[in-house]
C-alpha positions in Angstrom: 3.1 -4.8 21.3 0.9 -1.8 21.4 -2.0 -2.2 23.9 -5.1 0.0 23.4 -6.7 0.8 26.8 -10.1 2.1 27.9 -9.6 5.8 28.3 -11.3 5.6 31.7 -8.4 3.5 33.0 -5.6 5.8 31.9 -3.3 7.3 34.4 -2.7 11.1 34.5 0.7 10.5 32.9 -0.8 8.4 30.1 -3.4 11.1 29.4 -0.7 13.8 29.3 1.5 11.7 27.0 -1.4 11.2 24.6 -2.5 14.9 24.5 1.1 16.1 24.2 1.7 13.8 21.2 -1.5 15.0 19.6 -0.4 18.6 20.1 3.0 17.9 18.5 1.3 16.4 15.4 -0.8 19.5 15.2 2.3 21.7 15.5 4.1 19.9 12.7 1.1 19.8 10.3 0.9 16.0 10.4 -2.5 16.1 12.2 -4.2 18.2 9.6 -3.2 15.8 6.8 -5.3 13.2 8.5 -8.3 15.6 8.7 -7.9 16.4 5.0 -7.8 12.8 4.0 -10.9 11.9 6.0 -12.9 14.8 4.7 -11.9 14.0 1.1 -13.3 10.5 1.5 -16.4 11.3 3.3 -17.3 13.8 0.6 -16.7 11.4 -2.2 -18.2 8.2 -0.7 -21.7 8.0 -2.0 -24.3 5.2 -2.1 -24.5 5.1 -5.9 -20.8 5.7 -6.7 -17.4 4.4 -5.6 -17.2 4.2 -1.9 -14.3 3.3 0.3 -14.2 4.8 3.8 -17.9 5.2 4.5 -21.3 3.7 3.5 -19.6 0.6 2.3 -18.2 -2.8 3.5 -14.7 -1.3 3.8 -15.8 1.2 6.4 -14.2 -0.9 9.1 -10.9 -2.0 7.5 -10.4 1.5 6.1 -10.7 3.1 9.5 -8.5 0.4 11.0 -5.7 1.3 8.6 -6.4 5.0 9.1 -6.1 4.7 12.9 -3.0 2.5 12.6 -1.3 5.3 10.6 -2.3 7.9 13.1 -1.1 5.8 16.0 2.2 5.3 14.3 2.6 9.0 14.0 1.9 9.5 17.7 4.5 6.8 18.5 7.1 8.7 16.5 6.6 11.5 19.0 6.3 9.2 22.1 6.8 5.5 21.7 4.7 4.9 24.9 1.5 6.3 23.4 -1.3 4.0 22.2 -4.7 5.1 21.0 -7.2 4.9 23.9 -10.8 3.8 23.2 -13.9 5.5 24.5 -16.6 3.0 25.5 -19.6 5.2 25.1 -21.9 2.5 26.4 -20.3 3.1 29.8 -19.0 6.7 29.8 -22.3 8.2 28.7 -22.5 11.8 30.0 -20.7 15.1 29.6 -19.4 14.6 33.1 -17.4 11.5 32.1 -13.7 11.6 32.7 -12.6 12.0 29.1 -14.3 15.4 29.1 -12.3 16.7 32.0 -9.9 19.6 31.7 -6.9 17.3 32.2 -7.8 15.3 29.1 -10.0 16.4 26.2 -11.8 19.3 27.7 -15.5 19.6 27.9 -18.5 20.7 25.9 -18.5 24.1 24.1 -20.0 27.3 25.5 -23.6 28.0 24.6 -23.2 30.9 22.2 -20.8 29.4 19.7 -19.9 25.9 20.8 -16.3 26.8 21.5 -14.4 24.4 23.8 -13.0 26.6 26.5 -10.9 24.2 28.7 -8.4 21.5 28.3 -5.3 21.3 26.0 -7.3 21.6 22.8 -9.1 24.8 23.7 -8.4 27.6 21.1 -7.5 30.0 23.9 -4.6 27.8 24.8 -3.1 28.6 21.5 -1.9 25.1 20.5 -4.8 23.6 18.6 -6.2 25.8 15.8 -8.7 24.2 13.5 -7.1 24.7 10.1 -9.1 22.2 7.9 -12.5 23.7 8.2 -16.1 23.5 6.9 -16.6 27.2 7.9 -14.6 30.2 9.0 -14.2 29.2 12.7 -10.7 28.3 13.8 -11.7 26.9 17.2 -12.7 23.4 18.3 -16.4 23.1 18.9 -18.6 20.7 20.8 -22.2 20.5 21.9 -22.4 17.3 23.9 -25.8 15.8 24.0 -27.5 18.8 22.3 -28.5 17.3 18.9 -29.2 13.8 20.2 -29.9 13.1 23.8 -28.5 9.6 24.4 -25.5 7.7 23.4 -26.0 4.1 22.3 -26.6 1.6 25.0 -24.9 -1.8 25.7 -28.1 -3.5 24.8 -28.2 -1.8 21.4 -24.6 -2.8 20.8 -25.2 -6.4 21.8 -28.1 -6.6 19.4 -25.9 -5.5 16.6 -23.0 -7.8 17.6 -25.5 -10.7 17.4 -26.1 -10.1 13.7 -24.4 -13.0 11.9 -23.7 -11.5 8.4 -21.0 -8.9 7.9 -22.6 -7.1 5.0 -24.9 -7.6 2.1 -26.2 -6.1 -1.1 -26.7 -3.3 -2.0 -23.4 -2.7 0.0 -24.2 0.9 1.0 -26.2 2.8 3.6 -29.3 0.7 2.9 -27.6 -2.7 3.6 -29.1 -4.9 6.3 -26.0 -6.4 7.9 -23.6 -6.0 10.9 -21.4 -3.3 9.2 -24.2 -1.0 8.3 -25.9 -1.3 11.7 -22.6 -0.6 13.4 -21.8 2.3 11.1 -25.3 3.6 11.9 -27.2 4.1 8.7 -29.8 1.5 9.9 -31.2 0.3 13.2 -30.0 1.7 16.5 -27.6 4.1 14.8 -24.4 3.4 16.7 -21.3 5.0 15.2 -23.1 7.9 13.4 -25.1 8.8 16.5 -21.9 9.2 18.6 -20.6 11.8 16.1 -23.9 13.7 16.3 -24.0 13.5 20.1 -20.5 15.1 20.4 -21.5 17.8 17.8 -19.3 20.5 16.6 -16.7 19.3 14.1 -17.4 15.7 15.0 -20.8 16.1 13.2 -19.0 17.1 9.9 -16.6 15.6 7.4 -13.7 17.2 9.3 -14.5 15.1 12.4 -10.9 14.2 13.1 -10.4 17.8 14.1 -11.8 16.7 17.5 -9.3 14.3 19.1 -12.2 12.3 20.5 -12.6 11.0 16.9 -9.7 8.6 17.4 -11.0 7.3 20.7 -14.5 6.8 19.2 -13.2 4.9 16.2 -10.9 2.9 18.4 -14.0 1.6 20.2 -15.8 1.0 16.9 -12.7 -1.0 15.9 -12.9 -3.0 19.1 -16.6 -3.8 18.5 -15.6 -5.2 15.1 -13.0 -7.4 16.8 -15.7 -8.6 19.3 -18.1 -9.4 16.4 -15.4 -11.5 14.8 -14.9 -13.4 18.0 -18.6 -14.1 18.3 -18.9 -15.2 14.7 -15.7 -17.1 13.7 -17.4 -18.6 10.7 -18.4 -15.2 9.3 -16.0 -13.0 7.4 -15.7 -9.8 5.4 -18.1 -9.5 2.5 -18.2 -9.1 -0.5 -15.6 -11.5 -1.6 -15.0 -10.6 -5.3 -16.5 -9.0 -8.4 -18.6 -6.3 -6.8 -18.9 -2.9 -8.5 -18.2 0.3 -6.7 -17.0 -1.2 -3.4 -13.8 -2.8 -2.1 -13.9 -6.6 -2.2 -12.0 -8.8 0.2 -8.7 -8.7 -1.7 -9.0 -5.4 -3.5 -6.6 -2.6 -2.5 -8.0 0.4 -0.6 -7.4 4.0 -1.6 -5.6 6.1 -0.6 -2.9 3.6 0.3 -3.2 1.1 -2.6 -0.9 -1.3 -0.6 -3.5 -2.8 1.7 -6.7 -4.9 1.3 -9.5 -5.6 3.7 -8.0 -9.1 4.0 -4.9 -7.6 5.4 -6.8 -5.8 8.1 -9.0 -8.6 9.4 -6.8 -9.6 12.4 -6.1 -6.6 14.7 -3.7 -8.8 16.7 -1.1 -8.4 14.0 -0.8 -4.8 15.0 -2.0 -4.3 18.6 -4.0 -5.8 21.4 -6.8 -4.4 23.5 -6.7 -4.3 27.3 -9.6 -6.7 27.3 -9.4 -9.0 24.3 -12.5 -10.8 23.0 -12.4 -14.2 24.6 -12.4 -16.3 21.4 -9.7 -14.1 19.8 -7.6 -14.2 22.9 -7.8 -18.0 23.0 -6.3 -18.3 19.5 -3.1 -16.6 20.4 
């Protein structure tokens, strides 16, 4: 089974395998298809209309399926590769190992945000940004420039303690676990990380930055931890809710998967540290 590891524990060989597989998906055009899909949904998901990938209960199962598809494409290139996760409650600075030149590269230069080192630097010639929100073809970052601090473990624990998955009005105004994790209310967890990284990560084409996948792999892990803490709580809404994806409704763009299908990550992969309650059920 695929095991998703903390990026901080990866060996040099595992880092290289991951970055090489990402570069191969970029070369073949597969990578950019994921960027296009994400941007299309983030632009169409609105509080008052149909919403699937964002601002809605299906934020978590939608991204779980999205990451599974990307991971499957990586594994077509190299079967040994799994998506690492970035625990931003622990690796909190621009000096953390994921930003080193042997992995993702660092922050962008001051004048234009262009990432100048690592395998995804434009100057290396292998990772042009093709799906854009502007004319710039290079990967950009501005780590910690727009928001000073990443979410803390205490902030995460407070959100994990929330007992209800989601509630009306089922959008960015909802007062439940999903919305507090997504970041429209409260401590601003997921959204704040996008803004902290900056560059393309702060836009609808955020998957242009390979850290997107590691960020969302950790968000996915937090969902699994919430499930382990609240075994009597489940995905809501159950049925009959306008404009959002109910438990057994199919999710676009796949139309062959429901939130119910995505509730148990262990059908697809394990984490290097499994939530205790979930691990005991295996």
